[in-house]
C-alpha positions in Angstrom: 30.1 -53.6 -239.9 30.2 -50.7 -237.4 33.8 -50.1 -238.2 34.6 -46.7 -239.6 38.1 -45.4 -240.4 39.2 -42.8 -237.9 40.9 -39.5 -238.8 42.7 -37.2 -236.3 42.5 -33.5 -236.9 43.6 -30.9 -234.4 43.8 -33.6 -231.7 40.2 -34.7 -232.2 39.5 -38.2 -233.6 36.6 -38.4 -236.0 35.1 -41.4 -237.9 34.8 -41.0 -241.7 32.5 -42.9 -244.0 31.8 -42.6 -247.7 28.4 -44.1 -248.2 25.5 -43.7 -250.6 24.2 -40.6 -248.7 27.6 -38.9 -249.4 27.6 -40.2 -252.9 24.2 -38.7 -253.5 25.4 -35.3 -252.3 28.5 -35.5 -254.5 26.4 -36.4 -257.5 24.1 -33.5 -256.9 27.0 -31.0 -256.8 29.4 -32.4 -259.5 28.7 -33.3 -263.1 30.0 -36.8 -262.6 31.6 -39.0 -259.9 34.6 -39.5 -262.2 35.2 -35.7 -262.6 34.8 -35.3 -258.8 37.4 -38.0 -258.2 39.8 -36.5 -260.7 39.4 -33.0 -259.1 39.8 -34.4 -255.6 43.1 -36.1 -256.6 44.4 -33.4 -259.0 44.2 -35.8 -261.9 43.8 -35.1 -265.6 44.1 -36.7 -269.0 47.7 -36.9 -269.9 47.4 -38.9 -273.1 45.9 -42.0 -274.6 47.0 -45.6 -274.6 47.7 -47.5 -277.8 44.1 -48.7 -277.7 42.7 -45.2 -277.4 41.9 -45.3 -273.7 42.6 -42.1 -271.8 45.6 -42.1 -269.5 45.2 -40.2 -266.2 48.0 -38.6 -264.3 48.7 -35.9 -261.8 48.3 -32.5 -263.5 47.6 -30.2 -260.5 47.2 -30.1 -256.8 44.2 -31.8 -255.2 41.2 -29.5 -255.0 40.8 -27.7 -251.7 37.1 -27.1 -252.4 36.5 -30.8 -252.9 38.3 -31.6 -249.6 36.3 -28.9 -247.8 33.1 -30.2 -249.3 33.8 -33.9 -248.8 35.4 -34.1 -245.3 32.5 -32.7 -243.3 30.0 -34.9 -245.3 32.0 -38.0 -244.6 32.5 -37.2 -240.9 28.8 -36.4 -240.3 27.7 -39.5 -242.3 29.9 -41.7 -240.0 28.7 -39.9 -236.9 25.1 -40.4 -238.0 25.7 -44.0 -238.9 27.2 -44.6 -235.4 24.4 -42.8 -233.7 26.3 -39.7 -232.6 25.4 -36.0 -232.9 26.8 -34.4 -236.0 29.4 -31.6 -236.0 29.1 -28.3 -237.6 30.8 -28.2 -241.0 32.7 -25.0 -240.3 34.1 -26.5 -237.1 35.5 -29.5 -239.0 37.0 -27.3 -241.7 38.6 -24.9 -239.1 40.2 -27.9 -237.4 41.9 -29.3 -240.5 45.7 -29.5 -239.8 46.6 -32.3 -242.2 48.5 -31.7 -245.4 45.8 -31.3 -248.1 47.5 -33.9 -250.4 47.5 -36.5 -247.6 43.9 -35.7 -246.7 42.9 -36.0 -250.3 44.4 -39.6 -250.4 42.7 -40.5 -247.1 39.3 -39.4 -248.4 39.8 -41.1 -251.7 40.7 -44.4 -250.0 37.4 -44.2 -248.1 35.6 -43.3 -251.3 37.0 -46.5 -253.0 35.6 -48.6 -250.2 32.1 -47.6 -251.2 32.6 -49.0 -254.7 34.2 -52.3 -253.8 32.2 -55.3 -254.9 30.4 -57.5 -252.4 29.9 -60.3 -254.9 31.9 -62.8 -252.7 29.6 -62.1 -249.8 26.5 -62.5 -252.0 27.8 -65.9 -253.3 28.1 -67.2 -249.7 24.4 -66.7 -249.1 22.6 -69.7 -250.4 19.0 -69.8 -249.1 17.2 -73.1 -248.9 14.0 -73.0 -251.1 10.8 -73.7 -249.4 8.9 -76.8 -250.6 5.7 -76.1 -252.3 3.0 -78.4 -251.1 
């Protein structure tokens, strides 16, 4: 459970974590999580399916402002989770030396981990009821 994905920027290895603290900050800054995700990846509506559902596709480059907002939040959330001192946001942003499209994908992959269902884990827990006397 203490496993965090690591990201290497400017020779420094940092853990990254998208958790509910980061999710809260995203939801306070952006209208919706979906819009944030679309901006982070450079996605937009490119049409509709035959059933009327919107089809998304790449319409622009990933948003640099989303990356600059999200990366320090995810690194500091992971450091806090692991019990380490946080790093100044400006320092993290200054160290970025990864292609922004690649970095966008890495951050999005971590974001998706936050939304994965844990239903299988919950099903395994089967407490024994106490007998009422």
